[in-house]
C-alpha positions in Angstrom: 31.9 142.0 24.5 33.5 144.9 22.9 33.1 147.1 26.5 34.5 144.4 28.3 37.6 144.6 25.9 37.6 148.2 25.8 37.8 148.2 29.6 41.0 145.5 29.5 42.7 147.8 26.8 42.4 150.6 28.8 43.9 148.5 31.6 46.7 147.3 29.4 47.6 150.6 28.3 47.2 151.9 31.8 49.7 149.3 33.0 51.9 149.8 30.1 52.2 153.3 30.8 53.2 153.2 34.3 56.6 153.7 33.9 56.4 156.8 31.5 54.9 159.1 34.3 58.2 160.1 35.8 61.4 161.0 34.4 63.6 160.8 37.8 67.2 160.6 38.3 66.3 157.1 39.9 64.4 156.0 36.7 67.7 157.1 34.7 70.0 155.0 36.9 67.7 151.7 36.9 67.8 151.8 33.1 71.7 151.7 33.0 71.6 148.5 35.4 71.5 145.3 34.0 67.7 143.7 33.7 66.8 140.1 34.0 64.2 138.7 32.7 63.0 135.2 32.9 61.0 134.0 29.9 58.7 130.8 30.7 55.5 129.1 29.5 53.4 126.9 31.4 53.5 124.2 28.2 55.7 123.7 25.6 55.0 124.6 21.7 53.6 128.0 22.3 56.7 129.6 20.6 58.4 131.1 23.7 61.9 130.0 22.1 61.3 131.9 19.0 59.6 134.8 21.4 63.1 134.9 23.3 65.3 134.9 20.2 63.4 137.7 18.2 62.4 140.0 20.7 66.6 139.6 22.1 67.4 140.6 18.6 65.1 143.3 18.0 66.6 144.9 21.3 70.2 144.6 20.0 68.7 146.2 16.9 67.6 149.4 19.5 71.5 149.3 20.8 71.2 147.1 23.8 73.6 144.7 24.9 71.8 141.2 25.3 72.7 138.1 26.7 70.4 134.7 26.5 71.3 132.3 29.1 69.6 128.9 27.7 68.1 127.5 30.8 66.0 124.9 28.4 68.2 121.9 29.3 66.0 119.5 27.5 66.0 121.0 24.4 68.6 124.0 24.5 67.8 124.9 21.3 68.1 128.7 21.3 71.4 128.2 19.0 69.1 126.5 16.3 67.0 129.2 16.2 69.9 131.8 15.4 71.7 129.0 13.1 75.0 129.0 15.0 76.7 125.6 16.3 78.7 126.7 19.5 81.7 124.6 19.9 81.6 124.9 23.8 78.7 124.7 26.2 78.4 124.9 29.8 79.0 120.6 29.8 82.4 121.9 29.0 82.5 124.8 32.1 81.4 122.0 34.4 83.8 119.3 33.4 86.5 121.9 34.0 87.7 122.2 30.5 86.8 125.8 29.2 86.3 128.8 31.2 82.8 131.0 30.8 83.6 133.7 28.7 85.1 130.7 26.1 81.9 129.0 25.8 80.0 132.2 25.4 78.7 132.5 21.4 77.7 135.5 19.7 74.7 135.5 17.5 73.0 138.3 15.4 73.8 141.7 16.1 76.4 141.0 18.6 73.9 139.1 21.1 75.8 136.8 23.5 74.2 133.3 24.1 75.4 131.2 27.2 74.3 127.8 25.5 73.4 124.6 27.8 74.1 122.1 25.7 72.1 119.1 25.7 72.2 116.8 28.3 73.8 119.7 31.0 72.8 118.6 34.4 70.1 120.2 36.3 71.0 123.8 37.7 69.3 122.8 41.1 72.0 119.9 41.4 75.6 121.6 41.2 77.7 121.0 44.1 79.4 123.7 45.8 82.6 124.1 44.0 80.5 124.2 40.4 78.3 127.0 42.3 81.5 129.1 43.2 83.2 128.3 39.9 79.9 129.8 37.9 79.6 132.7 40.1 82.8 133.7 39.6 82.3 133.4 36.0 79.2 135.3 35.4 80.0 138.1 38.2 83.4 139.0 35.6 80.5 139.7 32.9 77.5 141.0 35.0 78.4 144.8 34.0 78.5 143.7 30.2 75.0 143.6 29.5 71.8 146.1 29.4 69.5 142.8 29.5 69.9 139.0 30.3 66.8 136.5 29.2 66.5 133.4 30.4 65.2 130.7 28.2 63.6 128.7 30.8 62.3 125.1 30.2 58.2 124.5 29.4 56.2 123.5 32.2 56.5 123.6 36.1 59.5 121.8 36.9 62.3 122.4 39.7 64.2 124.2 37.2 61.5 126.3 35.8 60.9 127.7 39.4 64.6 128.1 40.3 65.0 130.8 37.2 62.0 132.2 38.0 62.0 132.8 41.6 65.7 134.1 40.7 64.7 136.6 38.3 64.0 140.2 38.6 60.9 140.0 36.2 58.9 136.9 35.0 57.5 137.1 31.5 54.6 134.0 30.6 54.2 133.4 27.1 50.7 131.5 26.3 48.8 131.3 23.1 45.2 131.2 22.5 44.7 127.9 22.8 42.7 126.8 25.8 45.5 124.2 27.2 48.1 126.9 27.1 45.7 129.3 29.0 45.1 126.7 31.5 49.0 125.9 31.9 50.0 129.5 32.2 47.7 129.8 34.9 48.8 126.6 36.5 52.3 128.0 36.1 51.5 131.6 38.0 49.6 129.9 40.4 52.2 127.6 41.5 55.1 130.5 41.6 52.6 132.8 43.7 51.2 130.5 46.2 54.6 128.3 46.9 57.5 130.9 46.0 55.5 134.3 47.0 55.9 135.6 43.3 53.1 138.5 43.0 54.0 140.1 39.6 54.1 138.8 36.0 54.4 140.0 32.4 52.2 138.4 30.1 52.4 138.2 26.2 49.9 135.7 23.9 51.4 134.6 21.0 50.2 133.4 17.7 46.9 135.5 17.8 44.8 136.4 15.1 44.5 139.8 16.0 44.8 141.7 19.1 41.3 141.5 20.4 42.1 138.1 21.0 45.0 138.5 23.1 43.0 140.8 25.0 40.7 137.9 25.9 43.4 136.0 26.8 44.5 138.7 28.9 41.3 139.2 30.2 40.3 135.3 31.0 44.0 135.3 33.1 43.0 138.5 35.2 39.4 137.3 35.8 40.5 134.3 37.5 43.7 135.3 39.2 41.8 138.1 41.0 39.3 136.0 42.1 41.9 133.3 43.3 45.7 134.6 43.8 46.9 137.9 44.7 49.0 138.9 42.2 49.2 141.6 38.7 49.7 140.5 35.5 51.2 143.5 33.2 50.1 142.7 29.5 53.5 143.4 27.4 51.6 143.2 24.0 50.8 140.2 21.3 52.8 138.4 18.5 50.5 137.3 15.4 50.1 134.2 13.9 52.6 134.2 10.9 53.4 131.2 8.3 56.4 133.0 7.2 57.8 132.2 10.9 57.9 128.5 9.9 60.4 129.7 7.2 62.5 131.5 9.5 62.8 128.6 11.6 63.7 126.3 8.7 66.3 128.7 7.6 67.7 129.2 11.2 67.1 132.6 11.1 65.1 135.2 13.3 62.1 136.6 11.7 62.8 140.0 12.5 66.3 139.7 10.5 64.6 137.4 7.6 61.4 139.6 7.2 62.3 142.9 9.0 58.8 144.3 7.0 56.3 142.0 8.2 54.1 142.9 10.8 55.0 139.8 12.9 58.6 141.6 12.9 57.0 144.9 13.8 55.4 143.1 17.0 58.5 142.0 18.3 60.0 145.3 17.7 57.1 147.1 19.8 57.6 144.3 22.4 61.3 145.0 22.8 60.6 148.7 23.1 58.3 148.1 25.5 60.4 146.0 27.6 63.4 148.7 27.2 61.1 151.5 28.3 59.8 149.9 31.5 61.1 151.3 34.6 63.1 148.4 36.8 60.6 148.0 39.8 62.2 148.5 43.4 62.3 144.8 44.5 63.9 142.8 47.2 65.6 140.7 44.2 67.9 143.4 43.5 70.1 143.9 40.6 72.1 141.0 38.4 74.9 140.3 41.1 72.0 139.7 43.4 70.3 137.9 40.9 73.6 135.3 40.3 74.1 134.6 43.8 70.5 134.0 44.4 70.1 132.3 41.6 72.9 129.5 42.9 72.2 129.8 46.7 69.3 128.2 45.8 70.3 124.9 44.6 70.8 124.0 48.0 74.0 123.1 49.8 76.6 121.1 47.3 
């Protein structure tokens, strides 16, 4: 097992360091453009929203401008994690009551949040007028951010595939729990076989140690290599920490509440890894193309 884990570690290190092999002008240009990550999971309860909030905060502490799009329409709780109470949300926008810039909420360290609001309609069900209005508003802010992090719903609903197939990068969050691993694989299988997604990033949350995370990565890699034509990039792991419960209760992100903790260090490492990754040339294009692709995919209203 130790040899296997060593091999997996080597693979993870290789994948993680691909972006550091060249410092071309193209790479520098890519880092200046907005990067769009869909943060997703096969099932609920894996800490996906906490990963989004803490990674965004760590990015902001590094000087990055971050926008979080709360696309978890069932729960819409990113604002709760940050302890803020947005006055407006997308319901007000779609009702024609507020502009997009008005409903943007500000979190810690200048993070901007586009709150969904409970009960907001499925993005795939927007009519043509709503899509065009949303596109105009999003286009106005497309150069304002270094990263857009989309907190998707858990599972494999139409809304989940909608955001994952539009984003430039897909980051799957799972835990060592066998059902979470199975559901993470099911999500990647769906996105691969039905939507032709071939590249995935993986973060293993709530682990006892790094070897446990690498074992999850090994299992997913082995089964995907056998049945799917995809690549999985292991971005890191987040340790289980009882202080997370305290942070959630206090509506504070743990990287602010307990900045010297092991879990905060892990979130900072994850943020640094994402920020250092070279943008991969992809037909998905830049953030403008993301917004347009996102709304075009909803069908013709």
